[in-house]
LUMVOTOR-774201 format. One record per residue (C-alpha): residue number from 1; chain; x, y, z. Coordinates in pm, 1 decimal. Example, Ala and Ser with C-alpha at 12.3 -4.5 7.8 and 13.67 -1.06 7.14 Angstrom:
# residues 2
> 1 | A | 1230.0 | -450.0 | 780.0
> 2 | A | 1367.0 | -106.0 | 714.0
END
This chain:
# residues 465
> 1 | A | -5737.3 | -2469.4 | -6397.9
> 2 | A | -5921.3 | -2672.0 | -6134.1
> 3 | A | -5728.7 | -2485.7 | -5867.1
> 4 | A | -5825.8 | -2147.9 | -6015.3
> 5 | A | -6190.7 | -2240.0 | -6035.4
> 6 | A | -6193.0 | -2349.8 | -5674.1
> 7 | A | -6037.4 | -2024.4 | -5558.2
> 8 | A | -6291.7 | -1808.5 | -5743.2
> 9 | A | -6595.9 | -1784.8 | -5518.8
> 10 | A | -6914.2 | -1605.4 | -5617.8
> 11 | A | -6822.0 | -1311.7 | -5395.3
> 12 | A | -6464.7 | -1275.3 | -5518.4
> 13 | A | -6526.1 | -1326.9 | -5890.2
> 14 | A | -6587.1 | -961.3 | -5973.0
> 15 | A | -6298.3 | -836.9 | -5757.2
> 16 | A | -6056.6 | -1078.2 | -5921.6
> 17 | A | -6179.1 | -982.7 | -6266.7
> 18 | A | -6124.1 | -615.4 | -6192.2
> 19 | A | -5773.0 | -675.8 | -6061.0
> 20 | A | -5690.9 | -884.3 | -6368.6
> 21 | A | -5814.4 | -611.1 | -6600.3
> 22 | A | -5628.4 | -347.1 | -6398.2
> 23 | A | -5306.0 | -534.3 | -6463.2
> 24 | A | -5386.6 | -566.4 | -6833.6
> 25 | A | -5459.7 | -196.4 | -6883.9
> 26 | A | -5181.5 | -65.6 | -6658.3
> 27 | A | -4956.6 | 11.9 | -6954.4
> 28 | A | -5224.6 | 205.7 | -7138.2
> 29 | A | -5334.8 | 405.4 | -6837.9
> 30 | A | -4978.9 | 500.1 | -6743.2
> 31 | A | -4939.8 | 671.2 | -7080.1
> 32 | A | -5215.8 | 920.0 | -7005.4
> 33 | A | -5145.9 | 961.7 | -6635.9
> 34 | A | -4792.0 | 1087.8 | -6683.3
> 35 | A | -4871.2 | 1452.5 | -6618.7
> 36 | A | -5128.1 | 1395.6 | -6345.3
> 37 | A | -4930.2 | 1137.8 | -6153.7
> 38 | A | -4606.4 | 1330.9 | -6183.3
> 39 | A | -4767.9 | 1642.4 | -6043.5
> 40 | A | -4886.0 | 1448.1 | -5740.4
> 41 | A | -4551.9 | 1283.1 | -5670.1
> 42 | A | -4227.6 | 1426.5 | -5532.6
> 43 | A | -4106.3 | 1612.5 | -5837.4
> 44 | A | -3764.0 | 1779.4 | -5823.2
> 45 | A | -3891.9 | 2137.1 | -5829.9
> 46 | A | -3659.3 | 2424.6 | -5919.9
> 47 | A | -3703.6 | 2763.8 | -5753.3
> 48 | A | -3519.1 | 3062.0 | -5903.1
> 49 | A | -3632.3 | 3424.8 | -5909.8
> 50 | A | -3476.4 | 3500.8 | -6248.8
> 51 | A | -3609.5 | 3198.4 | -6434.0
> 52 | A | -3953.8 | 3221.7 | -6274.8
> 53 | A | -3983.0 | 3588.2 | -6374.5
> 54 | A | -3885.1 | 3518.8 | -6735.7
> 55 | A | -4113.0 | 3219.0 | -6785.8
> 56 | A | -4400.9 | 3408.7 | -6622.5
> 57 | A | -4341.9 | 3694.2 | -6867.7
> 58 | A | -4357.2 | 3440.8 | -7151.5
> 59 | A | -4681.1 | 3287.9 | -7025.2
> 60 | A | -4883.3 | 3586.1 | -6902.3
> 61 | A | -5000.7 | 3726.1 | -7241.9
> 62 | A | -5094.4 | 3374.4 | -7354.7
> 63 | A | -5285.5 | 3297.9 | -7034.9
> 64 | A | -5470.6 | 3629.7 | -7055.8
> 65 | A | -5578.1 | 3588.4 | -7417.4
> 66 | A | -5700.2 | 3235.7 | -7334.9
> 67 | A | -5934.4 | 3386.5 | -7074.9
> 68 | A | -5749.8 | 3234.2 | -6779.4
> 69 | A | -5602.2 | 3552.0 | -6635.8
> 70 | A | -5824.7 | 3540.9 | -6327.8
> 71 | A | -5749.5 | 3177.6 | -6247.4
> 72 | A | -5403.6 | 3226.0 | -6090.5
> 73 | A | -5222.0 | 2986.8 | -6324.1
> 74 | A | -4883.2 | 2899.0 | -6177.9
> 75 | A | -4572.2 | 2802.8 | -6373.6
> 76 | A | -4366.6 | 2531.9 | -6200.5
> 77 | A | -4008.8 | 2448.3 | -6302.5
> 78 | A | -3905.1 | 2082.9 | -6292.9
> 79 | A | -3540.9 | 1975.5 | -6274.5
> 80 | A | -3543.7 | 1728.2 | -6560.9
> 81 | A | -3319.1 | 1723.1 | -6867.8
> 82 | A | -3585.6 | 1609.1 | -7115.1
> 83 | A | -3780.0 | 1847.6 | -7337.7
> 84 | A | -4122.3 | 1823.4 | -7179.4
> 85 | A | -4410.8 | 2014.3 | -7022.3
> 86 | A | -4751.6 | 1918.2 | -6882.8
> 87 | A | -5044.7 | 2059.2 | -6688.0
> 88 | A | -5221.4 | 1966.6 | -6368.0
> 89 | A | -5489.5 | 2163.4 | -6189.0
> 90 | A | -5400.9 | 2529.2 | -6242.4
> 91 | A | -5032.5 | 2464.7 | -6290.8
> 92 | A | -4812.3 | 2438.2 | -6597.1
> 93 | A | -4502.7 | 2227.8 | -6532.6
> 94 | A | -4205.3 | 2280.0 | -6760.6
> 95 | A | -3872.7 | 2098.2 | -6750.7
> 96 | A | -3541.9 | 2279.3 | -6725.1
> 97 | A | -3433.4 | 2060.5 | -7017.1
> 98 | A | -3689.6 | 2233.1 | -7238.4
> 99 | A | -3570.3 | 2577.7 | -7126.6
> 100 | A | -3209.4 | 2484.2 | -7192.4
> 101 | A | -3260.6 | 2319.6 | -7531.0
> 102 | A | -3485.9 | 2590.3 | -7674.0
> 103 | A | -3256.8 | 2845.4 | -7837.3
> 104 | A | -3520.4 | 3117.7 | -7868.1
> 105 | A | -3796.4 | 3251.2 | -7642.9
> 106 | A | -4049.8 | 3178.5 | -7916.7
> 107 | A | -3994.8 | 2803.9 | -7883.5
> 108 | A | -4082.9 | 2808.4 | -7513.5
> 109 | A | -4372.0 | 3048.1 | -7569.9
> 110 | A | -4511.0 | 2796.1 | -7820.5
> 111 | A | -4485.3 | 2519.0 | -7561.8
> 112 | A | -4661.5 | 2734.0 | -7301.7
> 113 | A | -4932.5 | 2823.6 | -7554.3
> 114 | A | -4993.8 | 2454.9 | -7620.4
> 115 | A | -5020.3 | 2373.0 | -7248.6
> 116 | A | -5250.5 | 2671.2 | -7198.5
> 117 | A | -5469.7 | 2521.7 | -7470.6
> 118 | A | -5506.0 | 2211.1 | -7255.4
> 119 | A | -5604.4 | 2422.2 | -6952.8
> 120 | A | -5851.2 | 2638.8 | -7143.7
> 121 | A | -6007.7 | 2332.0 | -7305.5
> 122 | A | -6049.2 | 2153.5 | -6972.9
> 123 | A | -5864.8 | 1858.7 | -7124.6
> 124 | A | -5726.1 | 1718.4 | -6799.5
> 125 | A | -6077.1 | 1682.9 | -6653.9
> 126 | A | -6220.3 | 1538.9 | -6974.9
> 127 | A | -5926.8 | 1299.1 | -6991.2
> 128 | A | -6009.1 | 1167.3 | -6644.4
> 129 | A | -6364.3 | 1095.1 | -6766.7
> 130 | A | -6228.4 | 914.5 | -7071.9
> 131 | A | -5995.5 | 712.6 | -6850.2
> 132 | A | -6291.3 | 609.7 | -6638.0
> 133 | A | -6485.0 | 502.1 | -6946.1
> 134 | A | -6188.2 | 311.9 | -7082.0
> 135 | A | -6148.1 | 128.2 | -6752.7
> 136 | A | -6518.9 | 41.0 | -6758.3
> 137 | A | -6486.3 | -96.5 | -7112.3
> 138 | A | -6184.8 | -301.2 | -7008.6
> 139 | A | -6357.0 | -431.1 | -6694.2
> 140 | A | -6661.4 | -546.5 | -6891.1
> 141 | A | -6440.1 | -719.9 | -7144.2
> 142 | A | -6239.1 | -873.1 | -6861.7
> 143 | A | -6549.4 | -1003.0 | -6686.8
> 144 | A | -6677.2 | -1159.7 | -7007.8
> 145 | A | -6337.5 | -1303.9 | -7092.1
> 146 | A | -6267.9 | -1434.6 | -6743.0
> 147 | A | -6618.1 | -1579.3 | -6722.5
> 148 | A | -6564.5 | -1764.5 | -7049.2
> 149 | A | -6223.8 | -1885.9 | -6933.0
> 150 | A | -6368.7 | -2020.1 | -6606.7
> 151 | A | -6657.8 | -2183.4 | -6791.7
> 152 | A | -6417.1 | -2342.8 | -7037.2
> 153 | A | -6200.9 | -2473.7 | -6756.0
> 154 | A | -6503.0 | -2609.8 | -6571.4
> 155 | A | -6620.3 | -2800.8 | -6880.0
> 156 | A | -6264.0 | -2893.6 | -6980.2
> 157 | A | -6307.6 | -2707.2 | -7311.5
> 158 | A | -5969.8 | -2544.9 | -7365.5
> 159 | A | -6088.2 | -2365.6 | -7678.6
> 160 | A | -6353.0 | -2180.4 | -7483.0
> 161 | A | -6099.2 | -2090.9 | -7214.1
> 162 | A | -5855.5 | -1952.6 | -7474.6
> 163 | A | -6137.0 | -1759.9 | -7640.3
> 164 | A | -6219.0 | -1604.9 | -7304.8
> 165 | A | -5861.9 | -1484.9 | -7267.8
> 166 | A | -5882.9 | -1341.0 | -7618.7
> 167 | A | -6200.3 | -1150.3 | -7531.9
> 168 | A | -6032.2 | -995.3 | -7228.0
> 169 | A | -5718.7 | -897.4 | -7419.0
> 170 | A | -5917.4 | -771.5 | -7717.7
> 171 | A | -6136.6 | -557.1 | -7495.7
> 172 | A | -5832.6 | -412.1 | -7325.8
> 173 | A | -5673.2 | -328.0 | -7661.0
> 174 | A | -5991.5 | -155.4 | -7778.8
> 175 | A | -6013.9 | 44.4 | -7455.4
> 176 | A | -5648.6 | 147.2 | -7479.3
> 177 | A | -5670.4 | 253.5 | -7843.2
> 178 | A | -5991.2 | 446.6 | -7778.7
> 179 | A | -5826.9 | 633.3 | -7492.8
> 180 | A | -5510.3 | 711.8 | -7687.2
> 181 | A | -5713.7 | 824.3 | -7989.2
> 182 | A | -5903.0 | 1065.4 | -7766.0
> 183 | A | -5579.0 | 1202.0 | -7623.5
> 184 | A | -5430.8 | 1254.5 | -7969.9
> 185 | A | -5743.5 | 1453.4 | -8057.4
> 186 | A | -5690.2 | 1670.0 | -7749.7
> 187 | A | -5328.0 | 1729.8 | -7847.3
> 188 | A | -5429.3 | 1853.1 | -8190.3
> 189 | A | -5694.3 | 2077.6 | -8034.2
> 190 | A | -5432.7 | 2226.5 | -7800.3
> 191 | A | -5201.7 | 2284.5 | -8098.3
> 192 | A | -5472.9 | 2476.3 | -8283.5
> 193 | A | -5558.3 | 2679.5 | -7973.6
> 194 | A | -5190.9 | 2766.1 | -7936.7
> 195 | A | -5179.7 | 2902.3 | -8293.2
> 196 | A | -5477.7 | 3125.5 | -8209.3
> 197 | A | -5324.9 | 3250.6 | -7883.8
> 198 | A | -4996.8 | 3333.7 | -8053.6
> 199 | A | -5171.9 | 3527.0 | -8330.6
> 200 | A | -5386.9 | 3714.1 | -8078.6
> 201 | A | -5076.9 | 3825.2 | -7888.8
> 202 | A | -4884.8 | 3924.3 | -8202.0
> 203 | A | -4634.2 | 3637.6 | -8178.3
> 204 | A | -4501.0 | 3383.6 | -8424.4
> 205 | A | -4588.3 | 3015.2 | -8428.1
> 206 | A | -4254.4 | 2934.2 | -8588.3
> 207 | A | -4117.9 | 2817.5 | -8252.8
> 208 | A | -4387.2 | 2547.5 | -8232.5
> 209 | A | -4281.8 | 2409.4 | -8569.1
> 210 | A | -3916.8 | 2416.7 | -8457.5
> 211 | A | -4010.2 | 2211.1 | -8151.0
> 212 | A | -4195.4 | 1950.8 | -8357.7
> 213 | A | -3900.7 | 1934.7 | -8596.9
> 214 | A | -3678.6 | 1860.8 | -8296.9
> 215 | A | -3908.3 | 1576.1 | -8192.3
> 216 | A | -3918.5 | 1439.8 | -8545.8
> 217 | A | -3540.0 | 1443.3 | -8578.3
> 218 | A | -3498.7 | 1274.2 | -8240.3
> 219 | A | -3743.3 | 1002.7 | -8345.1
> 220 | A | -3559.8 | 948.8 | -8672.8
> 221 | A | -3219.4 | 928.8 | -8502.6
> 222 | A | -3347.5 | 676.3 | -8250.3
> 223 | A | -3433.9 | 431.8 | -8527.3
> 224 | A | -3747.0 | 331.7 | -8336.9
> 225 | A | -4050.1 | 218.2 | -8532.5
> 226 | A | -4359.6 | 355.9 | -8361.8
> 227 | A | -4717.9 | 237.4 | -8399.6
> 228 | A | -4907.4 | 570.2 | -8439.2
> 229 | A | -5216.9 | 412.7 | -8283.1
> 230 | A | -5039.6 | 318.6 | -7960.3
> 231 | A | -4904.1 | 660.4 | -7860.3
> 232 | A | -5071.9 | 947.9 | -7677.6
> 233 | A | -4950.0 | 1228.3 | -7909.0
> 234 | A | -4972.9 | 1264.9 | -8287.9
> 235 | A | -4654.9 | 1191.2 | -8476.3
> 236 | A | -4434.9 | 1503.1 | -8511.3
> 237 | A | -4453.2 | 1502.9 | -8891.4
> 238 | A | -4832.2 | 1481.8 | -8873.1
> 239 | A | -4842.9 | 1778.3 | -8635.8
> 240 | A | -4618.6 | 1984.8 | -8861.5
> 241 | A | -4834.9 | 1903.9 | -9164.8
> 242 | A | -5153.1 | 1998.6 | -8980.1
> 243 | A | -5017.2 | 2325.0 | -8838.8
> 244 | A | -4772.9 | 2465.4 | -9092.3
> 245 | A | -5037.9 | 2621.3 | -9316.4
> 246 | A | -5212.8 | 2783.5 | -9019.1
> 247 | A | -4885.1 | 2903.7 | -8873.2
> 248 | A | -4762.6 | 3056.9 | -9197.5
> 249 | A | -5096.9 | 3229.7 | -9254.1
> 250 | A | -5032.4 | 3451.1 | -8952.2
> 251 | A | -4893.5 | 3798.8 | -9030.9
> 252 | A | -4656.7 | 3744.8 | -8737.1
> 253 | A | -4496.8 | 3424.2 | -8864.7
> 254 | A | -4161.8 | 3588.3 | -8944.1
> 255 | A | -4165.2 | 3814.8 | -8638.1
> 256 | A | -3850.1 | 3758.4 | -8433.9
> 257 | A | -3811.3 | 3785.5 | -8058.3
> 258 | A | -3687.6 | 4121.3 | -7937.1
> 259 | A | -3312.3 | 4143.8 | -7864.7
> 260 | A | -3385.4 | 4221.5 | -7498.0
> 261 | A | -3603.8 | 3913.2 | -7459.7
> 262 | A | -3350.5 | 3696.4 | -7642.0
> 263 | A | -3080.7 | 3821.0 | -7406.7
> 264 | A | -3286.1 | 3728.9 | -7100.1
> 265 | A | -3341.7 | 3386.8 | -7256.5
> 266 | A | -2967.6 | 3342.4 | -7311.7
> 267 | A | -2896.8 | 3440.4 | -6950.8
> 268 | A | -3148.3 | 3182.9 | -6832.0
> 269 | A | -2992.0 | 2912.0 | -7048.7
> 270 | A | -2646.0 | 3000.7 | -6919.5
> 271 | A | -2765.2 | 2968.6 | -6561.1
> 272 | A | -2941.2 | 2635.1 | -6618.0
> 273 | A | -2641.5 | 2496.2 | -6807.2
> 274 | A | -2406.2 | 2591.4 | -6522.0
> 275 | A | -2622.2 | 2448.2 | -6245.2
> 276 | A | -2711.4 | 2125.2 | -6426.4
> 277 | A | -2391.7 | 2048.7 | -6617.3
> 278 | A | -2116.4 | 2285.6 | -6506.0
> 279 | A | -1874.4 | 2471.8 | -6728.3
> 280 | A | -1867.2 | 2198.3 | -6992.3
> 281 | A | -2242.3 | 2232.2 | -7044.5
> 282 | A | -2211.4 | 2609.6 | -7075.1
> 283 | A | -1944.8 | 2572.2 | -7345.4
> 284 | A | -2150.3 | 2310.3 | -7527.7
> 285 | A | -2470.7 | 2512.7 | -7532.0
> 286 | A | -2298.6 | 2833.7 | -7643.9
> 287 | A | -2042.9 | 2681.1 | -7879.0
> 288 | A | -2179.9 | 2892.2 | -8166.6
> 289 | A | -2139.9 | 3214.6 | -7969.0
> 290 | A | -1889.6 | 3173.4 | -7682.9
> 291 | A | -1886.4 | 3548.9 | -7608.5
> 292 | A | -2263.2 | 3559.5 | -7561.6
> 293 | A | -2360.3 | 3724.4 | -7231.4
> 294 | A | -2542.5 | 3405.1 | -7137.5
> 295 | A | -2218.9 | 3209.9 | -7183.7
> 296 | A | -2028.4 | 3455.7 | -6964.7
> 297 | A | -2299.4 | 3446.5 | -6699.1
> 298 | A | -2295.6 | 3067.0 | -6704.1
> 299 | A | -1916.4 | 3072.0 | -6678.3
> 300 | A | -1931.7 | 3293.8 | -6369.0
> 301 | A | -2183.6 | 3062.1 | -6203.0
> 302 | A | -1991.4 | 2747.2 | -6298.7
> 303 | A | -1672.6 | 2901.1 | -6157.5
> 304 | A | -1854.0 | 2977.3 | -5830.7
> 305 | A | -1995.3 | 2624.0 | -5811.8
> 306 | A | -1650.1 | 2485.1 | -5879.0
> 307 | A | -1518.9 | 2654.4 | -5565.2
> 308 | A | -1324.5 | 2943.9 | -5719.6
> 309 | A | -1527.2 | 3217.6 | -5553.1
> 310 | A | -1277.0 | 3501.5 | -5601.8
> 311 | A | -1250.3 | 3436.2 | -5974.8
> 312 | A | -1628.9 | 3405.6 | -5994.2
> 313 | A | -1665.7 | 3740.0 | -5816.6
> 314 | A | -1444.4 | 3905.4 | -6078.8
> 315 | A | -1659.5 | 3759.4 | -6356.6
> 316 | A | -1989.5 | 3866.1 | -6201.3
> 317 | A | -1854.9 | 4215.2 | -6124.1
> 318 | A | -1763.6 | 4251.7 | -6491.5
> 319 | A | -2122.9 | 4165.6 | -6584.1
> 320 | A | -2254.9 | 4415.2 | -6328.3
> 321 | A | -2045.0 | 4689.4 | -6485.4
> 322 | A | -2204.9 | 4596.5 | -6816.1
> 323 | A | -2558.8 | 4584.2 | -6673.0
> 324 | A | -2564.7 | 4772.9 | -6341.4
> 325 | A | -2943.6 | 4750.1 | -6311.4
> 326 | A | -2968.0 | 4372.3 | -6348.6
> 327 | A | -3105.8 | 4245.2 | -6013.6
> 328 | A | -3003.5 | 3885.6 | -6075.3
> 329 | A | -2635.8 | 3971.6 | -6118.4
> 330 | A | -2653.1 | 4134.1 | -5774.6
> 331 | A | -2830.3 | 3826.6 | -5638.3
> 332 | A | -2552.6 | 3604.8 | -5773.4
> 333 | A | -2295.1 | 3840.1 | -5625.0
> 334 | A | -2461.7 | 3789.0 | -5286.5
> 335 | A | -2432.2 | 3411.7 | -5324.8
> 336 | A | -2062.3 | 3435.2 | -5404.3
> 337 | A | -1993.4 | 3670.1 | -5112.3
> 338 | A | -2173.8 | 3436.4 | -4873.2
> 339 | A | -1943.8 | 3158.9 | -4985.2
> 340 | A | -1652.9 | 3384.7 | -4893.3
> 341 | A | -1816.4 | 3443.3 | -4552.1
> 342 | A | -1850.3 | 3815.7 | -4626.7
> 343 | A | -2195.5 | 3821.7 | -4472.2
> 344 | A | -2270.0 | 4192.9 | -4456.8
> 345 | A | -2137.4 | 4251.8 | -4809.3
> 346 | A | -2363.2 | 3969.9 | -4923.7
> 347 | A | -2659.0 | 4126.7 | -4742.6
> 348 | A | -2589.5 | 4455.6 | -4920.5
> 349 | A | -2586.0 | 4277.9 | -5257.8
> 350 | A | -2915.5 | 4104.3 | -5184.7
> 351 | A | -3070.8 | 4428.9 | -5065.5
> 352 | A | -2966.0 | 4598.6 | -5388.7
> 353 | A | -3102.9 | 4305.5 | -5589.0
> 354 | A | -3437.3 | 4345.9 | -5413.0
> 355 | A | -3437.7 | 4718.9 | -5484.1
> 356 | A | -3366.7 | 4661.6 | -5855.5
> 357 | A | -3609.8 | 4370.9 | -5892.6
> 358 | A | -3935.9 | 4498.8 | -6047.0
> 359 | A | -4121.4 | 4187.5 | -5929.3
> 360 | A | -3999.0 | 4214.5 | -5569.3
> 361 | A | -3930.7 | 3841.9 | -5561.1
> 362 | A | -4001.5 | 3665.5 | -5233.8
> 363 | A | -3695.2 | 3448.0 | -5294.5
> 364 | A | -3458.9 | 3745.5 | -5309.8
> 365 | A | -3615.5 | 3897.0 | -5000.5
> 366 | A | -3573.8 | 3573.1 | -4805.6
> 367 | A | -3212.5 | 3548.8 | -4922.4
> 368 | A | -3154.0 | 3900.2 | -4788.8
> 369 | A | -3308.0 | 3799.5 | -4456.3
> 370 | A | -3091.2 | 3488.2 | -4443.5
> 371 | A | -2775.8 | 3695.5 | -4493.4
> 372 | A | -2879.7 | 3927.1 | -4209.4
> 373 | A | -2949.1 | 3624.1 | -3992.6
> 374 | A | -2603.5 | 3480.1 | -4058.0
> 375 | A | -2443.7 | 3796.8 | -3918.2
> 376 | A | -2570.5 | 3688.9 | -3574.6
> 377 | A | -2615.6 | 4035.0 | -3418.9
> 378 | A | -2943.3 | 4091.9 | -3224.5
> 379 | A | -3045.8 | 4390.4 | -3438.1
> 380 | A | -2982.9 | 4202.5 | -3762.2
> 381 | A | -3165.1 | 3895.1 | -3630.2
> 382 | A | -3481.8 | 4096.3 | -3569.9
> 383 | A | -3450.8 | 4254.5 | -3914.7
> 384 | A | -3389.1 | 3913.0 | -4070.6
> 385 | A | -3709.4 | 3771.7 | -3918.9
> 386 | A | -3904.2 | 4062.3 | -4064.6
> 387 | A | -3756.1 | 4010.0 | -4413.1
> 388 | A | -3790.1 | 3631.0 | -4412.2
> 389 | A | -4147.3 | 3646.8 | -4284.1
> 390 | A | -4238.3 | 3902.5 | -4552.1
> 391 | A | -4103.5 | 3662.8 | -4814.8
> 392 | A | -4294.9 | 3368.8 | -4665.7
> 393 | A | -4617.1 | 3571.4 | -4664.8
> 394 | A | -4589.8 | 3587.0 | -5044.2
> 395 | A | -4461.6 | 3231.7 | -5092.1
> 396 | A | -4605.2 | 3009.9 | -4820.5
> 397 | A | -4499.5 | 2675.6 | -4967.1
> 398 | A | -4124.8 | 2743.2 | -4990.4
> 399 | A | -3963.3 | 2512.7 | -4729.6
> 400 | A | -3623.3 | 2686.1 | -4720.5
> 401 | A | -3781.3 | 3009.0 | -4600.1
> 402 | A | -3912.3 | 2836.8 | -4290.4
> 403 | A | -3569.1 | 2683.8 | -4238.3
> 404 | A | -3414.6 | 3032.6 | -4237.4
> 405 | A | -3686.6 | 3151.0 | -3997.7
> 406 | A | -3622.9 | 2858.9 | -3760.7
> 407 | A | -3253.1 | 2948.0 | -3746.9
> 408 | A | -3324.0 | 3316.4 | -3681.8
> 409 | A | -3570.1 | 3245.6 | -3398.5
> 410 | A | -3329.0 | 2990.1 | -3257.3
> 411 | A | -3045.6 | 3243.3 | -3244.9
> 412 | A | -3278.3 | 3489.9 | -3072.9
> 413 | A | -3359.8 | 3227.6 | -2810.6
> 414 | A | -3726.5 | 3192.5 | -2910.6
> 415 | A | -3746.6 | 2813.2 | -2897.1
> 416 | A | -4124.4 | 2767.9 | -2953.1
> 417 | A | -4132.4 | 2979.3 | -3269.4
> 418 | A | -3813.3 | 2816.7 | -3389.3
> 419 | A | -3977.7 | 2475.7 | -3345.1
> 420 | A | -4294.4 | 2592.8 | -3522.1
> 421 | A | -4093.2 | 2726.0 | -3817.6
> 422 | A | -3902.8 | 2394.4 | -3828.7
> 423 | A | -4239.3 | 2215.1 | -3830.2
> 424 | A | -4348.6 | 2425.7 | -4127.8
> 425 | A | -4022.8 | 2349.8 | -4309.6
> 426 | A | -4074.4 | 1975.4 | -4260.1
> 427 | A | -4442.9 | 2000.6 | -4349.2
> 428 | A | -4382.8 | 2170.7 | -4683.2
> 429 | A | -4099.2 | 1928.6 | -4755.4
> 430 | A | -4348.5 | 1642.5 | -4725.0
> 431 | A | -4195.9 | 1506.7 | -4403.7
> 432 | A | -4522.3 | 1500.3 | -4210.3
> 433 | A | -4410.0 | 1282.9 | -3918.4
> 434 | A | -4106.5 | 1503.2 | -3849.7
> 435 | A | -4327.0 | 1813.2 | -3882.7
> 436 | A | -4565.5 | 1677.6 | -3621.2
> 437 | A | -4281.1 | 1612.9 | -3375.7
> 438 | A | -4166.8 | 1977.1 | -3400.9
> 439 | A | -4526.4 | 2103.5 | -3385.7
> 440 | A | -4598.7 | 1908.6 | -3066.4
> 441 | A | -4284.1 | 2046.3 | -2907.9
> 442 | A | -4371.7 | 2402.7 | -3013.6
> 443 | A | -4730.1 | 2379.4 | -2895.0
> 444 | A | -4632.3 | 2291.6 | -2540.0
> 445 | A | -4479.9 | 2638.1 | -2492.9
> 446 | A | -4729.6 | 2842.2 | -2698.6
> 447 | A | -5037.5 | 3017.0 | -2558.9
> 448 | A | -5336.5 | 2791.3 | -2612.1
> 449 | A | -5566.8 | 2926.9 | -2879.8
> 450 | A | -5309.9 | 3170.9 | -3020.3
> 451 | A | -5258.5 | 3177.4 | -3400.8
> 452 | A | -4922.1 | 2997.3 | -3361.8
> 453 | A | -5082.1 | 2732.8 | -3135.0
> 454 | A | -5363.1 | 2678.2 | -3387.6
> 455 | A | -5115.1 | 2639.5 | -3673.0
> 456 | A | -4919.2 | 2384.6 | -3471.2
> 457 | A | -5245.6 | 2197.6 | -3412.3
> 458 | A | -5318.5 | 2197.0 | -3785.3
> 459 | A | -4982.8 | 2032.0 | -3852.5
> 460 | A | -5039.0 | 1780.1 | -3572.3
> 461 | A | -5377.4 | 1688.4 | -3722.0
> 462 | A | -5249.3 | 1664.7 | -4079.2
> 463 | A | -5229.6 | 1330.2 | -4253.3
> 464 | A | -4973.2 | 1191.9 | -4488.4
> 465 | A | -5062.9 | 1230.0 | -4856.2
END
């Protein structure tokens, strides 16, 4: 203790106390930062025109009835197998695991309604304020406790020193429980808001109860004993008890999803199962209905991913005969044909997908441009640049699009614009140093002051996040 007392100078006392408290409350703070921190880190983001369109259709009525329709709320797909969703800024993040495990659209719509409740209630901003208050409480307790510990050590009174440690730990526990209690209150508020949004849009809240039942069963199977005061969400059984009466009071409680919407949901699940777990996952998720169109779609994709492109083409063509106006079957056909190096046939499939797609997805348009680019002819290269650039104009943060553009300009012999597109691809991939190298190289050959030169300068001046 003598050594510690000698190290603590008057100037460093407060700093050391704060660092000590920071270490003590790290566990508590991490519980409430999960969504915020994850959104700011390198999440494995999934981009897919079909899935994005479906989830946006699920969310749009909810977002509008919550009064957020003018706020450009974006749905972001995260490649994670757990059943989870969270919000950050104006974005709702939802895991592919949630989309795969939910057997009905209503379950996912309930999740999106809950997350919209957080956005409409401003919970993420209020939570940051509560975190700041909790840290302040913990710091004060830490200062008092550390001061008592130092005083006890200085006077050789071990009881006082131990009491000081107890004050610090007790203050931290109070701060943590206060913060978690506040977050549980927010969760219940978001649940109630979700019930209102679902009723206002003529939808059932049964899916929310199904989700909480899933959580409750998982908790029971794990055999884990949980302290309800040390978690950030109410216990599943508590949530069901609080919401079931409200949910059942809605005239829409027994309203089922439309067959068309359920079919789109099944197709999405088949696609996710194939891409994340292959054919075995498709069979597992559709074991109750192996002839479901989602199962057959997943089988076609899994076959393609497994390298049997000709067999996959036969399967996707069968689905196209069944649904000739489905743009995503045509998009998948383009992918399979590219694997067979049938570039112009692939381009035709992508073009047809774009024509059929009511949303005019930027991803499909860029895929069409990429297929044209791979043909290598001068006329197709110019057309590919036009298509890829049009897609980028609607989706400026998609790195792959810039990669396609860099290849197209490179094949045309336009080195500066190829380098600038490569810089953009690196920039939006988070590789700032590599982006700056390409931007410097591009800028040397670009007209000073031109829009391309200015953009290169912006990348050169950017800083790592």
